[in-house]
C-alpha positions in Angstrom: 136.8 114.0 54.6 134.2 116.4 53.2 131.8 116.1 56.1 132.0 119.2 58.3 132.4 118.2 62.0 132.3 121.3 64.3 132.9 122.2 67.9 135.7 123.1 70.3 134.7 121.0 73.3 134.3 117.2 73.6 130.6 117.6 74.1 130.2 119.9 71.1 132.2 117.6 68.8 130.3 114.6 69.9 127.0 116.4 69.4 128.1 117.5 65.9 128.9 113.9 64.9 125.6 112.7 66.5 123.7 115.3 64.5 125.4 114.4 61.2 124.6 110.7 61.9 120.9 111.5 62.7 120.5 113.5 59.5 122.1 110.7 57.4 125.1 112.7 56.4 127.3 110.1 58.2 126.2 106.5 57.6 127.1 103.2 59.2 130.6 102.2 58.2 131.7 105.8 57.4 135.2 106.5 58.9 135.8 109.5 61.1 139.1 111.5 60.9 141.9 110.1 63.0 142.2 111.9 66.4 145.3 113.9 65.4 143.8 115.0 62.1 140.5 116.0 63.8 142.4 118.1 66.4 144.3 119.9 63.6 141.1 120.6 61.6 139.3 122.0 64.6 142.3 123.7 66.2 141.8 121.9 69.4 143.9 119.8 71.8 144.3 116.2 70.9 142.9 115.2 74.3 139.7 117.0 73.5 139.3 115.0 70.3 140.0 111.8 72.3 137.3 112.7 74.8 134.8 113.4 72.1 135.4 110.0 70.5 135.2 108.3 73.9 131.8 109.9 74.5 130.6 108.7 71.1 132.0 105.2 71.7 130.4 104.9 75.1 127.1 105.9 73.6 127.4 103.2 71.0 127.5 105.6 68.1 131.0 104.7 66.9 133.2 101.7 67.1 137.0 101.6 67.1 138.6 99.2 64.5 142.3 99.7 65.3 144.2 100.5 62.2 140.9 100.7 60.2 140.1 103.8 62.3 136.9 104.9 64.1 133.7 104.1 62.2 130.1 105.1 62.5 128.3 102.2 64.2 125.6 100.5 62.3 122.2 99.1 63.3 123.3 95.6 62.4 123.1 93.1 65.3 126.4 91.8 66.7 127.1 88.4 68.0 126.1 88.0 71.6 126.4 85.1 74.1 123.2 83.3 75.2 120.2 81.6 73.9 118.7 82.6 70.6 115.1 83.2 69.7 114.8 80.3 67.2 112.9 77.1 66.5 116.3 75.4 65.9 118.0 73.3 68.5 120.5 75.8 69.9 124.0 74.3 70.5 125.8 77.6 70.5 124.4 79.3 73.6 127.4 78.8 75.9 125.0 78.6 78.9 125.2 76.5 82.0 122.6 73.8 82.5 119.7 75.3 84.5 119.1 72.0 86.1 122.6 72.1 87.7 122.3 75.6 89.2 121.6 75.4 92.9 118.1 76.5 94.1 118.6 79.6 96.3 115.3 79.3 98.1 116.8 77.9 101.3 119.6 80.4 101.4 117.2 83.3 100.9 115.6 82.7 104.3 119.0 83.0 106.0 120.2 86.3 104.5 117.6 88.7 105.8 119.0 91.2 108.3 119.0 94.9 109.1 118.9 97.2 106.1 122.2 98.6 104.8 122.3 102.4 104.5 124.2 104.9 102.5 127.8 105.3 103.5 128.3 101.9 105.0 131.1 99.5 103.8 130.3 98.5 100.2 131.4 94.9 100.7 129.6 92.5 103.0 132.1 91.5 105.8 131.4 87.8 105.5 131.8 87.7 101.8 134.9 89.7 101.9 136.6 87.5 104.4 135.6 84.3 102.5 136.8 85.8 99.2 140.1 86.9 100.6 140.9 83.4 101.8 139.7 81.9 98.4 141.8 84.3 96.3 144.8 84.2 98.6 145.0 80.4 98.2 145.7 80.9 94.5 147.3 84.4 94.4 149.3 84.8 97.6 149.8 88.6 97.5 149.9 90.5 100.8 148.8 93.7 99.1 145.6 92.2 97.8 142.3 94.2 98.0 138.9 92.8 97.4 136.2 94.4 95.3 132.7 93.4 94.2 131.1 94.3 90.9 127.9 93.5 89.0 129.5 90.6 87.1 132.7 89.9 85.3 132.0 92.1 82.2 131.2 95.0 84.5 134.5 94.5 86.3 136.5 94.3 83.1 134.8 97.4 81.7 135.5 99.5 84.9 139.0 98.1 85.2 139.9 99.2 81.7 138.2 102.6 82.2 140.2 103.4 85.3 143.5 102.6 83.6 143.2 103.6 79.9 142.5 106.4 77.5 140.9 106.2 74.1 143.2 104.5 71.5 145.2 102.7 74.2 146.1 99.2 73.2 144.7 96.1 75.0 146.0 92.6 74.4 143.2 90.1 73.8 143.3 86.4 73.2 142.5 85.4 69.6 140.0 83.9 69.3 138.3 85.8 72.0 135.3 85.9 74.4 132.6 88.0 72.7 132.0 90.3 75.6 135.7 91.2 75.8 135.7 92.1 72.1 132.6 94.4 72.5 133.9 96.0 75.7 137.2 97.0 74.1 135.7 98.3 70.9 132.9 100.2 72.6 135.5 101.7 75.0 137.4 103.1 72.1 140.5 101.0 72.8 142.7 99.2 70.3 142.5 95.4 70.4 145.9 93.7 69.8 145.4 90.0 69.2 147.5 87.4 71.0 147.1 83.9 69.5 146.0 81.0 71.7 147.2 77.5 71.4 146.7 74.3 73.4 148.5 75.9 76.4 147.0 79.3 76.4 148.4 82.7 75.2 151.5 82.2 73.1 154.8 83.7 74.4 155.6 85.1 70.9 152.1 86.7 70.7 152.4 88.4 74.1 155.9 89.6 73.3 154.7 91.2 70.1 151.7 92.8 72.0 154.1 94.3 74.6 156.3 95.6 71.9 153.2 97.2 70.4 152.7 99.1 73.6 149.7 97.4 75.2 148.7 98.9 78.5 146.4 96.1 79.6 146.0 92.4 79.0 142.8 90.4 79.4 143.6 86.7 79.9 141.5 83.6 80.7 143.6 81.3 82.9 141.1 78.4 82.7 138.4 77.3 80.2 139.2 80.0 77.7 136.2 81.0 75.7 135.8 79.8 73.0 138.6 77.3 72.8 138.2 75.7 76.2 142.0 75.6 76.8 143.6 76.3 80.1 146.9 78.0 80.8 149.6 75.4 81.6 152.0 76.0 84.5 155.0 76.0 82.0 153.3 78.5 79.7 152.3 80.7 82.7 155.9 80.8 83.9 157.2 81.8 80.4 154.5 84.6 80.1 155.4 85.9 83.6 159.0 86.1 82.5 158.0 88.3 79.5 155.9 90.5 81.8 158.7 91.0 84.4 159.9 94.1 82.6 156.4 95.5 82.3 155.2 95.7 85.9 152.7 98.5 85.3 150.8 96.8 82.4 147.4 96.0 83.9 146.8 92.2 83.9 143.1 91.3 84.1 142.5 87.6 84.6 138.9 86.5 84.0 138.7 83.2 85.9 135.1 82.7 85.0 135.1 78.9 85.4 136.9 78.8 88.8 134.9 76.4 91.0 133.9 74.2 88.0 137.3 73.8 86.5 139.2 70.6 86.5 142.5 72.4 86.1 144.7 74.1 88.7 144.8 77.9 88.5 148.0 79.2 86.6 148.5 82.9 86.5 150.3 85.6 84.5 150.5 87.7 87.7 154.0 87.6 89.1 154.9 88.3 92.8 156.3 91.7 91.9 153.7 92.8 89.3 152.2 96.2 90.3 148.9 96.3 88.5 146.6 93.3 88.4 143.0 92.1 88.9 141.8 88.5 89.3 138.1 88.4 88.5 135.9 85.5 89.5 132.2 85.6 88.6 129.7 83.3 90.2 127.6 83.1 87.0 128.6 79.7 85.7 127.9 77.9 89.0 125.3 80.0 90.8 123.6 81.2 87.7 123.9 84.2 85.2 121.2 86.1 87.0 123.3 86.5 90.1 125.3 89.3 88.3 128.1 89.3 90.8 131.9 89.1 90.5 134.6 89.0 93.1 137.8 90.8 92.2 141.3 90.7 93.9 143.4 93.7 92.9 146.5 95.7 93.9 145.8 98.7 96.2 146.0 101.4 93.5 143.7 99.5 91.1 141.3 98.9 94.0 141.1 102.6 94.8 140.6 103.6 91.2 138.0 100.9 90.7 136.1 102.2 93.7 136.2 105.7 92.1 134.7 104.2 88.9 131.9 102.6 91.0 131.2 105.7 93.2 129.3 107.9 90.7 127.1 105.1 89.4 126.0 101.9 91.1 128.2 102.6 94.1 127.9 99.1 95.5 126.4 95.7 94.7 123.3 94.9 96.7 124.2 93.4 100.1 121.3 91.1 99.7 122.9 89.7 96.6 126.3 89.5 98.3 124.8 87.7 101.3 123.0 85.3 99.0 126.2 84.5 97.2 128.1 84.0 100.5 125.4 81.8 102.0 125.5 79.5 99.0 129.2 79.5 98.6 129.7 78.4 102.2 126.9 75.8 102.1 128.2 72.2 102.0 125.2 71.0 100.0 125.6 73.7 97.4 129.3 73.0 97.1 128.5 69.4 96.5 126.1 70.4 93.8 128.8 72.6 92.2 131.2 69.7 92.2 128.6 67.4 90.6 128.0 70.0 87.9 131.7 70.2 87.2 131.9 66.5 86.8 128.8 66.6 84.5 130.2 69.2 82.2 133.6 67.5 81.9 132.0 64.1 81.4 129.5 65.1 78.7 132.1 67.1 76.8 134.7 64.3 76.9 132.2 61.8 75.7 131.1 64.0 72.8 134.8 64.8 71.9 135.6 61.1 71.9 132.7 60.3 69.6 133.8 63.0 67.2 137.3 61.6 67.2 136.0 58.3 66.0 134.7 60.2 62.9 138.1 61.9 62.5 136.9 65.3 63.8 139.2 66.9 66.4 138.6 69.2 69.4 141.2 71.2 71.4 139.0 71.9 74.4 140.1 70.7 77.8 137.7 72.6 80.1 134.6 74.8 80.0 130.9 74.7 79.0 131.6 74.3 75.3 133.7 72.4 72.8 136.0 74.0 70.1 135.6 71.7 67.1 137.9 71.7 64.1 136.3 71.0 60.7 137.7 70.4 57.2 135.4 73.0 55.7 134.8 76.7 56.6 132.7 77.0 59.7 130.0 79.2 58.1 129.5 76.6 55.4 129.0 74.0 58.2 126.6 76.2 60.2 124.5 76.7 57.1 124.3 73.0 56.5 123.6 72.2 60.1 120.8 74.8 60.1 119.1 72.9 57.4 119.3 69.9 59.6 117.7 71.7 62.6 120.8 72.9 64.5 121.9 76.4 65.4 125.7 76.3 65.9 128.1 79.2 66.4 131.0 79.6 63.9 134.5 80.5 65.0 134.5 83.6 62.8 132.4 85.4 65.5 135.2 85.1 68.0 138.0 86.4 65.7 139.5 89.9 66.2 140.7 90.3 62.7 137.6 90.6 60.5 139.8 90.3 57.4 141.3 87.0 58.5 140.7 83.8 56.4 137.5 81.9 57.2 137.5 80.0 60.5 137.3 76.2 60.4 136.0 75.9 64.0 132.6 75.6 65.6 131.9 76.3 69.3 129.4 73.8 70.4 127.5 73.7 73.8 126.5 70.0 74.1 126.4 69.2 77.8 122.6 69.3 78.0 122.0 67.1 75.0 120.4 63.7 75.4 122.4 60.7 74.2 120.2 60.4 71.2 120.4 64.1 70.3 124.2 64.0 70.8 124.5 61.1 68.4 122.3 62.8 65.8 124.4 66.0 66.0 127.6 64.1 65.5 126.1 62.4 62.5 125.0 65.7 61.1 128.4 67.3 61.7 130.1 64.5 59.8 127.5 64.8 57.0 128.0 68.5 56.8 131.7 68.0 56.0 131.0 65.6 53.1 
């Protein structure tokens, strides 16, 4: 590499790369030297080079691409979840139906109490007790600790940061939730893909990831995004057997669809596993703007997670915690959540059945969206659907390997379509394949 990076400390090296980028000497897509090579060039410890690259990654100036190395980040937009600014009919948002999110107005009047001051317990006592009972029903671990973070993505980011160093390997489902892909890449970790089939993570894929030295695993036990599949009890048992000899690999389970799921919770976390975190966000049933996730962890992970919180947000607002608790313990709200679960399942099943009549298959069993298999590349289909007024999301956006063959899947969010719109979309998908 001809570009001259200078510095002897992490901050100096990061500043040098930043300056080269700002002056246009380094351009988006340019590769930086591998950590070991940079350390040799500058005569520094490898850990200093690691720290410099981590600073750059956390600032969004570089991205890690595994074997492809560390690249200067570009200004191009990356795929994100949520609604798009478009005149098209958006069927790729992955959002819950706002009409099915409980109105918090009544609960707001019940949560006002004395102000919470610095130094007080970071978890509201009522929410902690309710969460412990909820989690323990699915994960009966006597060593469980409860933590609260500002959403599931915040929890995953902090969990990885407390356990990993730059270039550590993380096992991710493939195809994968967009936020998990971005979190791993921006953190400077190496993503190791584990294929997903109709029963969840494959045993062979996990075995290969463990052989590759992964230090953390992010798994979705129910309503995997984007495929919608849920971990079967048999598959969970087989995966736990593979993990039995790796008790210190951090298992992060993102159970984002928990109260809405029609499937029983099946877990990778065995009774003797030493590092684990079960994360349950309230976003899908109380609304994305709640920005609150409840996490059950082992004691060591809980202590380290608390340390990651302490220099920043320190705690999640107790008003927000009390609001979540008030709604989660309200019989009327729980009835609304159950009705929403039935609505999502019913609408998705009806749409999948109508597609099947046209010879178009789906593998989804749960979740807010459908994973639709096409006979043509997904990006060809999305272009054709766009000309018919639809904005759909191609499966390519969820792939970990950017060099993989084109995806033949669409992820469609159809639960809020009217019957007429659903029928029109099915006609247009069928036409797009012809």
